[in-house]
Z-matrix of the N, CA and C atoms (Angstrom, degrees):
N
C 1 1.447
C 2 1.510 1 108.95
N 3 1.307 2 115.44 1 135.62
C 4 1.449 3 121.55 2 176.53
C 5 1.524 4 108.41 3 -93.71
N 6 1.333 5 115.20 4 130.09
C 7 1.458 6 121.35 5 179.26
C 8 1.520 7 107.91 6 -127.25
N 9 1.319 8 115.78 7 124.73
C 10 1.458 9 121.20 8 176.46
C 11 1.516 10 109.61 9 -110.54
N 12 1.310 11 115.46 10 136.89
C 13 1.458 12 121.97 11 168.29
C 14 1.519 13 105.33 12 -107.60
N 15 1.316 14 115.74 13 113.45
C 16 1.457 15 121.44 14 179.57
C 17 1.520 16 105.87 15 -105.29
N 18 1.335 17 115.04 16 110.09
C 19 1.452 18 119.96 17 -168.73
C 20 1.519 19 111.86 18 -128.70
N 21 1.316 20 115.69 19 132.69
C 22 1.460 21 120.54 20 172.96
C 23 1.517 22 107.60 21 -76.11
N 24 1.306 23 115.84 22 129.79
C 25 1.461 24 120.69 23 177.06
C 26 1.509 25 112.09 24 127.56
N 27 1.293 26 114.21 25 141.77
C 28 1.463 27 122.14 26 176.49
C 29 1.515 28 107.45 27 -132.36
N 30 1.306 29 115.61 28 -176.42
C 31 1.468 30 121.04 29 -179.82
C 32 1.526 31 111.43 30 59.46
N 33 1.328 32 115.53 31 45.28
C 34 1.452 33 121.10 32 178.51
C 35 1.522 34 109.70 33 -66.48
N 36 1.335 35 118.25 34 134.16
C 37 1.463 36 119.77 35 177.58
C 38 1.537 37 110.84 36 -58.26
N 39 1.315 38 115.06 37 147.73
C 40 1.466 39 121.65 38 -176.58
C 41 1.531 40 111.68 39 -55.73
N 42 1.322 41 117.76 40 -40.89
C 43 1.458 42 120.24 41 -177.00
C 44 1.533 43 111.36 42 -64.30
N 45 1.340 44 117.09 43 -33.69
C 46 1.460 45 119.62 44 176.20
C 47 1.522 46 111.05 45 -72.56
N 48 1.319 47 117.56 46 -39.98
C 49 1.458 48 121.46 47 176.38
C 50 1.525 49 110.45 48 -59.79
N 51 1.328 50 116.30 49 -44.84
C 52 1.467 51 121.47 50 -179.43
C 53 1.527 52 110.46 51 -62.11
N 54 1.319 53 116.92 52 -45.48
C 55 1.464 54 120.60 53 178.92
C 56 1.515 55 111.94 54 -62.52
N 57 1.316 56 117.04 55 -45.07
C 58 1.463 57 121.58 56 179.11
C 59 1.528 58 110.02 57 -59.93
N 60 1.322 59 117.29 58 -48.62
C 61 1.466 60 121.64 59 -179.44
C 62 1.520 61 111.95 60 -62.90
N 63 1.322 62 116.55 61 -36.80
C 64 1.473 63 119.92 62 178.98
C 65 1.524 64 110.94 63 -62.32
N 66 1.310 65 117.59 64 -45.05
C 67 1.463 66 119.22 65 178.88
C 68 1.525 67 111.29 66 -67.74
N 69 1.312 68 118.00 67 -38.06
C 70 1.473 69 119.96 68 177.76
C 71 1.523 70 111.29 69 -57.79
N 72 1.329 71 117.08 70 -39.07
C 73 1.470 72 121.68 71 -179.27
C 74 1.530 73 112.33 72 -67.36
N 75 1.303 74 117.54 73 -24.85
C 76 1.466 75 121.45 74 -175.18
C 77 1.531 76 113.60 75 -78.65
N 78 1.310 77 117.29 76 -18.52
C 79 1.470 78 120.56 77 -175.71
C 80 1.519 79 111.56 78 -70.76
N 81 1.343 80 116.14 79 151.12
C 82 1.472 81 119.62 80 172.20
C 83 1.527 82 110.29 81 -59.87
N 84 1.328 83 115.79 82 158.37
C 85 1.468 84 122.13 83 -174.27
C 86 1.525 85 113.65 84 -59.40
N 87 1.338 86 117.99 85 -26.93
C 88 1.477 87 118.95 86 -177.44
C 89 1.529 88 112.88 87 -72.84
N 90 1.322 89 117.94 88 -8.07
C 91 1.460 90 121.43 89 176.26
C 92 1.521 91 108.95 90 -98.01
N 93 1.327 92 115.75 91 124.76
C 94 1.461 93 121.22 92 177.55
C 95 1.525 94 108.17 93 -120.74
N 96 1.323 95 115.09 94 122.90
C 97 1.463 96 120.65 95 -176.95
C 98 1.508 97 111.30 96 -105.56
N 99 1.318 98 113.99 97 144.37
C 100 1.449 99 121.47 98 178.68
C 101 1.529 100 107.05 99 -137.38
N 102 1.317 101 116.30 100 115.20
C 103 1.455 102 120.99 101 175.45
C 104 1.520 103 107.88 102 -95.58
N 105 1.323 104 115.81 103 119.76
C 106 1.461 105 121.96 104 179.33
C 107 1.522 106 107.00 105 -113.06
N 108 1.309 107 115.46 106 112.50
C 109 1.459 108 120.56 107 -179.78
C 110 1.531 109 109.52 108 -93.18
N 111 1.305 110 114.96 109 129.61
C 112 1.457 111 122.85 110 179.78
C 113 1.526 112 108.31 111 -103.12
N 114 1.297 113 115.37 112 128.22
C 115 1.468 114 120.54 113 177.85
C 116 1.532 115 109.26 114 -63.15
N 117 1.332 116 117.80 115 124.85
C 118 1.461 117 118.84 116 176.95
C 119 1.527 118 110.66 117 -67.05
N 120 1.304 119 116.29 118 147.47
C 121 1.464 120 121.01 119 176.16
C 122 1.519 121 109.45 120 -74.44
N 123 1.312 122 114.87 121 151.00
C 124 1.464 123 120.83 122 177.56
C 125 1.531 124 108.66 123 -67.65
N 126 1.310 125 114.96 124 134.12
C 127 1.458 126 121.08 125 179.87
C 128 1.529 127 109.58 126 -117.18
N 129 1.325 128 114.18 127 149.46
C 130 1.465 129 119.57 128 172.25
C 131 1.528 130 107.59 129 -143.29
N 132 1.316 131 115.45 130 160.89
C 133 1.469 132 120.31 131 -177.41
C 134 1.520 133 112.94 132 -59.55
N 135 1.304 134 117.09 133 -36.94
C 136 1.466 135 121.22 134 -172.99
C 137 1.523 136 113.26 135 -93.68
N 138 1.294 137 117.87 136 1.81
C 139 1.467 138 121.38 137 -176.84
C 140 1.536 139 109.69 138 -92.93
N 141 1.329 140 118.25 139 133.98
C 142 1.464 141 119.70 140 175.59
C 143 1.538 142 110.09 141 -63.89
N 144 1.302 143 116.06 142 145.64
C 145 1.466 144 120.61 143 -174.73
C 146 1.530 145 113.15 144 -78.95
N 147 1.316 146 118.72 145 -28.76
C 148 1.470 147 120.27 146 -176.07
C 149 1.528 148 113.71 147 -59.36
N 150 1.324 149 120.60 148 -43.44
C 151 1.467 150 118.91 149 176.45
C 152 1.535 151 112.91 150 -64.11
N 153 1.324 152 116.35 151 -33.38
C 154 1.475 153 121.00 152 177.35
C 155 1.523 154 109.24 153 -64.08
N 156 1.318 155 116.63 154 -48.92
C 157 1.473 156 121.14 155 179.01
C 158 1.522 157 111.19 156 -62.48
N 159 1.310 158 116.93 157 -37.70
C 160 1.468 159 121.41 158 179.33
C 161 1.527 160 110.62 159 -61.72
N 162 1.339 161 117.12 160 -46.04
C 163 1.475 162 120.72 161 -179.97
C 164 1.531 163 110.56 162 -63.27
N 165 1.331 164 116.90 163 -45.77
C 166 1.468 165 119.59 164 178.79
C 167 1.522 166 110.29 165 -64.45
N 168 1.322 167 115.86 166 -42.41
C 169 1.465 168 120.29 167 -179.55
C 170 1.517 169 112.11 168 -62.74
N 171 1.311 170 117.01 169 -42.11
C 172 1.470 171 120.48 170 178.24
C 173 1.526 172 110.64 171 -61.26
N 174 1.336 173 116.50 172 -40.55
C 175 1.467 174 120.02 173 177.91
C 176 1.518 175 111.12 174 -64.92
N 177 1.324 176 117.07 175 -39.84
C 178 1.472 177 120.38 176 178.51
C 179 1.531 178 110.19 177 -65.70
N 180 1.317 179 115.90 178 -48.68
C 181 1.466 180 120.22 179 -177.12
C 182 1.525 181 112.31 180 -61.75
N 183 1.318 182 117.52 181 -30.94
C 184 1.471 183 120.40 182 -179.91
C 185 1.531 184 111.99 183 -67.51
N 186 1.311 185 117.45 184 -15.50
C 187 1.471 186 122.23 185 -178.45
C 188 1.528 187 112.65 186 -95.83
N 189 1.322 188 117.39 187 -1.85
C 190 1.468 189 121.68 188 -176.06
C 191 1.522 190 109.14 189 -102.38
N 192 1.326 191 116.13 190 127.65
C 193 1.469 192 119.54 191 175.77
C 194 1.530 193 108.87 192 -78.11
N 195 1.331 194 117.21 193 152.29
C 196 1.468 195 120.56 194 -176.42
C 197 1.534 196 113.85 195 -58.33
N 198 1.326 197 118.07 196 -31.61
C 199 1.462 198 120.52 197 -176.39
C 200 1.542 199 113.25 198 -87.59
N 201 1.322 200 118.01 199 -2.15
C 202 1.465 201 121.08 200 -178.63
C 203 1.521 202 112.06 201 -69.24
N 204 1.319 203 114.59 202 146.72
C 205 1.465 204 122.15 203 171.43
C 206 1.521 205 105.47 204 -94.11
N 207 1.335 206 117.05 205 123.29
C 208 1.462 207 121.77 206 -170.55
C 209 1.524 208 111.01 207 -110.22
N 210 1.333 209 114.33 208 128.14
C 211 1.458 210 122.65 209 177.12
C 212 1.522 211 107.27 210 -117.27
N 213 1.319 212 117.18 211 115.36
C 214 1.466 213 120.98 212 177.83
C 215 1.528 214 108.17 213 -94.33
N 216 1.316 215 116.08 214 123.98
C 217 1.464 216 120.78 215 176.07
C 218 1.523 217 107.34 216 -81.76
N 219 1.322 218 115.84 217 114.58
C 220 1.457 219 120.92 218 -173.87
C 221 1.527 220 108.69 219 -149.35
N 222 1.297 221 116.70 220 135.50
C 223 1.468 222 121.06 221 -176.72
C 224 1.528 223 113.16 222 -61.09
N 225 1.316 224 117.66 223 -18.38
C 226 1.468 225 121.01 224 178.74
C 227 1.523 226 112.28 225 -94.63
N 228 1.322 227 117.08 226 4.83
C 229 1.457 228 121.03 227 -178.26
C 230 1.521 229 113.09 228 -79.89
N 231 1.316 230 114.93 229 -169.34
C 232 1.467 231 121.87 230 178.94
C 233 1.525 232 109.62 231 -74.63
N 234 1.326 233 115.97 232 136.18
C 235 1.466 234 121.14 233 174.73
C 236 1.531 235 108.42 234 -87.62
N 237 1.314 236 117.19 235 125.49
C 238 1.466 237 121.81 236 176.49
C 239 1.513 238 108.07 237 -121.05
N 240 1.325 239 115.78 238 139.07
C 241 1.451 240 117.01 239 169.14
C 242 1.533 241 107.79 240 -82.62
N 243 1.301 242 116.63 241 175.81
C 244 1.460 243 120.85 242 -174.33
C 245 1.524 244 111.77 243 -63.28
N 246 1.309 245 117.71 244 -38.72
C 247 1.465 246 120.14 245 179.55
C 248 1.530 247 111.11 246 -66.30
N 249 1.321 248 117.06 247 -36.97
C 250 1.473 249 120.21 248 176.74
C 251 1.525 250 110.41 249 -66.03
N 252 1.330 251 117.26 250 -40.20
C 253 1.464 252 120.20 251 176.54
C 254 1.526 253 110.32 252 -61.95
N 255 1.322 254 117.48 253 -42.55
C 256 1.474 255 120.76 254 178.60
C 257 1.527 256 110.34 255 -60.21
N 258 1.306 257 117.14 256 -41.65
C 259 1.470 258 120.46 257 179.02
C 260 1.534 259 110.99 258 -66.21
N 261 1.315 260 116.55 259 -41.83
C 262 1.469 261 120.09 260 177.35
C 263 1.529 262 110.13 261 -62.99
N 264 1.334 263 116.91 262 -43.43
C 265 1.460 264 120.43 263 179.40
C 266 1.528 265 110.72 264 -62.42
N 267 1.301 266 116.73 265 -39.58
C 268 1.475 267 120.80 266 176.76
C 269 1.526 268 110.12 267 -58.61
N 270 1.322 269 116.79 268 -45.46
C 271 1.473 270 120.95 269 178.39
C 272 1.525 271 111.24 270 -65.47
N 273 1.330 272 117.55 271 -42.90
C 274 1.459 273 120.89 272 179.49
C 275 1.522 274 110.83 273 -63.23
N 276 1.322 275 117.00 274 -37.27
C 277 1.468 276 120.44 275 178.89
C 278 1.525 277 111.21 276 -61.48
N 279 1.312 278 115.95 277 -32.75
C 280 1.465 279 120.88 278 -178.55
C 281 1.533 280 112.70 279 -81.67
N 282 1.320 281 117.45 280 -23.88
C 283 1.466 282 118.94 281 -170.78
C 284 1.525 283 115.78 282 -121.24
N 285 1.295 284 118.35 283 -19.98
C 286 1.464 285 120.67 284 -173.22
C 287 1.526 286 111.25 285 -116.42
N 288 1.308 287 116.36 286 144.82
C 289 1.460 288 121.80 287 176.17
C 290 1.530 289 111.54 288 -91.41
N 291 1.311 290 116.56 289 -36.14
C 292 1.462 291 121.02 290 -176.37
C 293 1.521 292 109.19 291 -135.69
N 294 1.323 293 115.18 292 130.24
C 295 1.462 294 121.82 293 172.44
C 296 1.516 295 107.83 294 -107.58
N 297 1.305 296 116.93 295 139.27
C 298 1.465 297 122.30 296 174.17
C 299 1.520 298 108.01 297 -123.81
N 300 1.306 299 115.79 298 119.83
C 301 1.456 300 121.12 299 173.77
C 302 1.516 301 107.48 300 -99.86
N 303 1.313 302 116.59 301 124.87
C 304 1.456 303 121.98 302 178.51
C 305 1.524 304 109.41 303 -98.17
N 306 1.316 305 114.78 304 133.19
C 307 1.458 306 121.03 305 175.96
C 308 1.519 307 106.40 306 -125.40
N 309 1.311 308 115.53 307 108.44
C 310 1.452 309 121.22 308 -176.02
C 311 1.515 310 112.49 309 -71.89
N 312 1.300 311 114.68 310 173.11
C 313 1.453 312 121.02 311 178.44
C 314 1.517 313 111.82 312 -86.60
N 315 1.304 314 115.00 313 -162.16
C 316 1.467 315 121.68 314 -175.14
C 317 1.528 316 113.18 315 -58.81
N 318 1.326 317 117.38 316 -28.08
C 319 1.460 318 120.65 317 -176.95
C 320 1.520 319 113.53 318 -108.63
N 321 1.324 320 117.10 319 10.72
C 322 1.459 321 119.71 320 176.17
C 323 1.515 322 113.48 321 92.45
N 324 1.337 323 115.38 322 -142.91
C 325 1.458 324 122.78 323 -171.80
C 326 1.526 325 112.06 324 -120.32
N 327 1.315 326 114.32 325 157.63
C 328 1.457 327 119.38 326 167.89
C 329 1.523 328 108.20 327 -74.30
N 330 1.322 329 116.49 328 159.49
C 331 1.467 330 119.35 329 177.98
C 332 1.526 331 110.75 330 -63.17
N 333 1.341 332 118.17 331 -29.35
C 334 1.466 333 121.07 332 178.50
C 335 1.530 334 111.65 333 -66.98
N 336 1.320 335 117.21 334 -37.95
C 337 1.471 336 120.41 335 176.97
C 338 1.529 337 110.47 336 -64.09
N 339 1.313 338 115.94 337 -45.98
C 340 1.466 339 119.04 338 179.62
C 341 1.527 340 110.93 339 -64.83
N 342 1.320 341 116.87 340 -35.22
C 343 1.471 342 120.02 341 178.44
C 344 1.522 343 110.85 342 -68.05
N 345 1.331 344 118.32 343 -33.16
C 346 1.465 345 122.07 344 -179.70
C 347 1.521 346 112.04 345 -75.08
N 348 1.320 347 116.97 346 -25.93
C 349 1.468 348 120.91 347 -177.25
C 350 1.525 349 110.54 348 -64.69
N 351 1.318 350 115.84 349 134.55
C 352 1.455 351 120.87 350 173.54
C 353 1.523 352 110.90 351 -75.27
N 354 1.325 353 115.43 352 -28.57
C 355 1.458 354 121.01 353 179.66
C 356 1.526 355 108.01 354 -156.17
N 357 1.340 356 115.63 355 150.21
C 358 1.465 357 121.64 356 173.18
C 359 1.516 358 107.88 357 -110.76
N 360 1.313 359 115.26 358 129.75
C 361 1.461 360 122.50 359 -176.53
C 362 1.519 361 109.20 360 -115.32
N 363 1.317 362 116.31 361 124.86
C 364 1.451 363 121.33 362 175.48
C 365 1.522 364 108.86 363 -97.41
N 366 1.317 365 116.51 364 121.07
C 367 1.461 366 120.64 365 175.54
C 368 1.524 367 110.56 366 -74.10
N 369 1.326 368 115.56 367 -24.87
C 370 1.458 369 121.63 368 -177.06
C 371 1.520 370 107.46 369 -172.92
N 372 1.293 371 116.85 370 160.20
C 373 1.457 372 119.97 371 172.24
C 374 1.528 373 109.95 372 -78.91
N 375 1.325 374 116.66 373 -9.08
C 376 1.456 375 120.85 374 174.23
C 377 1.518 376 109.70 375 -73.54
N 378 1.308 377 116.68 376 152.51
C 379 1.456 378 120.73 377 170.81
C 380 1.521 379 106.40 378 -87.16
N 381 1.333 380 115.63 379 119.23
C 382 1.463 381 121.04 380 -176.88
C 383 1.526 382 110.06 381 -105.03
N 384 1.331 383 117.46 382 148.97
C 385 1.465 384 119.58 383 174.90
C 386 1.529 385 109.84 384 -60.90
N 387 1.326 386 117.46 385 130.10
C 388 1.461 387 119.95 386 -173.15
C 389 1.517 388 112.62 387 -61.94
N 390 1.325 389 119.23 388 -29.66
C 391 1.469 390 119.61 389 177.34
C 392 1.531 391 111.17 390 -70.23
N 393 1.318 392 117.00 391 -35.00
C 394 1.462 393 120.70 392 178.18
C 395 1.524 394 112.00 393 -69.87
N 396 1.322 395 117.16 394 -28.85
C 397 1.468 396 121.26 395 -179.26
C 398 1.525 397 111.27 396 -58.76
N 399 1.330 398 117.53 397 -33.76
C 400 1.477 399 120.41 398 177.81
C 401 1.521 400 110.94 399 -55.35
N 402 1.323 401 115.50 400 -47.74
C 403 1.462 402 120.60 401 -178.33
C 404 1.524 403 111.03 402 -67.26
N 405 1.311 404 117.10 403 -40.45
C 406 1.463 405 121.01 404 179.56
C 407 1.526 406 110.15 405 -63.76
N 408 1.319 407 117.47 406 -44.50
C 409 1.471 408 120.89 407 -179.19
C 410 1.521 409 110.70 408 -62.63
N 411 1.330 410 117.75 409 -47.74
C 412 1.468 411 120.00 410 -177.12
C 413 1.530 412 110.54 411 -65.65
N 414 1.331 413 117.26 412 -37.52
C 415 1.470 414 119.66 413 178.01
C 416 1.513 415 110.49 414 -65.98
N 417 1.316 416 117.85 415 -42.90
C 418 1.460 417 120.33 416 -179.28
C 419 1.529 418 111.66 417 -67.27
N 420 1.319 419 117.17 418 -35.35
C 421 1.470 420 119.52 419 175.10
C 422 1.524 421 110.31 420 -66.59
N 423 1.320 422 116.69 421 -40.39
C 424 1.472 423 119.25 422 176.41
C 425 1.531 424 110.11 423 -62.89
N 426 1.311 425 116.85 424 -43.66
C 427 1.463 426 120.89 425 179.04
C 428 1.533 427 110.02 426 -60.42
N 429 1.321 428 117.49 427 -43.06
C 430 1.473 429 121.49 428 179.48
C 431 1.526 430 111.02 429 -63.26
N 432 1.338 431 117.36 430 -42.59
C 433 1.475 432 118.96 431 178.02
C 434 1.511 433 110.91 432 -66.40
N 435 1.326 434 117.47 433 -33.75
C 436 1.463 435 120.94 434 177.15
C 437 1.523 436 111.14 435 -64.39
N 438 1.328 437 116.10 436 -41.26
C 439 1.465 438 120.49 437 177.21
C 440 1.522 439 109.94 438 -61.62
N 441 1.331 440 116.78 439 -46.24
C 442 1.463 441 120.88 440 -178.43
C 443 1.522 442 111.75 441 -63.82
N 444 1.343 443 116.87 442 -31.44
C 445 1.460 444 121.56 443 -179.57
C 446 1.525 445 112.42 444 -87.36
N 447 1.336 446 117.43 445 -4.25
C 448 1.468 447 120.55 446 -178.22
C 449 1.521 448 112.88 447 74.25
N 450 1.309 449 117.09 448 19.49
C 451 1.465 450 123.14 449 179.45
C 452 1.528 451 108.82 450 -78.37
N 453 1.334 452 118.15 451 143.88
C 454 1.476 453 120.07 452 -175.43
C 455 1.527 454 116.07 453 -78.14
N 456 1.324 455 119.73 454 9.20
C 457 1.469 456 121.37 455 -179.84
C 458 1.530 457 111.49 456 -54.45
N 459 1.324 458 116.84 457 -43.90
C 460 1.467 459 121.13 458 -179.89
C 461 1.525 460 108.29 459 -91.11
N 462 1.296 461 115.87 460 123.34
C 463 1.465 462 120.92 461 -178.29
C 464 1.528 463 109.24 462 -114.29
N 465 1.304 464 116.62 463 81.82
C 466 1.460 465 120.35 464 -173.76
C 467 1.524 466 113.02 465 -69.42
N 468 1.322 467 118.25 466 -22.64
C 469 1.465 468 120.12 467 -177.72
C 470 1.515 469 112.78 468 -97.73
N 471 1.304 470 119.46 469 5.04
C 472 1.454 471 122.22 470 -175.78
C 473 1.514 472 111.92 471 -54.90
N 474 1.316 473 118.04 472 -49.96
C 475 1.452 474 120.27 473 -175.53
C 476 1.520 475 112.95 474 -82.04
N 477 1.313 476 116.94 475 -32.15
C 478 1.468 477 118.53 476 -178.29
C 479 1.537 478 110.88 477 -69.47
N 480 1.327 479 118.54 478 -24.51
C 481 1.465 480 121.56 479 -179.34
C 482 1.532 481 112.39 480 -99.10
N 483 1.311 482 117.71 481 -3.86
C 484 1.461 483 120.54 482 -176.49
C 485 1.525 484 109.88 483 -71.88
N 486 1.322 485 113.90 484 141.20
C 487 1.461 486 120.49 485 177.01
C 488 1.527 487 108.67 486 -96.73
N 489 1.330 488 116.94 487 141.05
C 490 1.479 489 119.05 488 -179.95
C 491 1.517 490 111.93 489 -67.39
């Protein structure tokens, strides 16, 4: 399965790049990852935000193939726990050839990006730094594949069995 992360932002700190690459290496061979970095638009205090979002959104949309299943990471999206993500990934593996995860910039997405998304996924109700979201998404996808493979990386009973 081909998975693209289309993310607004460049100049990712080395520690985030290292973490992202480490998780990419852990996946089985049938998973192919492609990180597409979109140059953020120039912002200024006096500039309206909608044209900025439109330019970034157009750049993101140009990287998505028509047959891709698109997941926009957005704080207003659906909250999934890890087991729900694993189940969704299992279904996507059976039905989709390409997944595209969108990670917006500092001001979010254009309305066209949100309209193109098949689903919006909230990692948290917290507002997270968009560069950090890359690492969180790749780790959660790795965790979901580990669950599907029966690998012990995910320990769902760790806390429920812990003694005080």
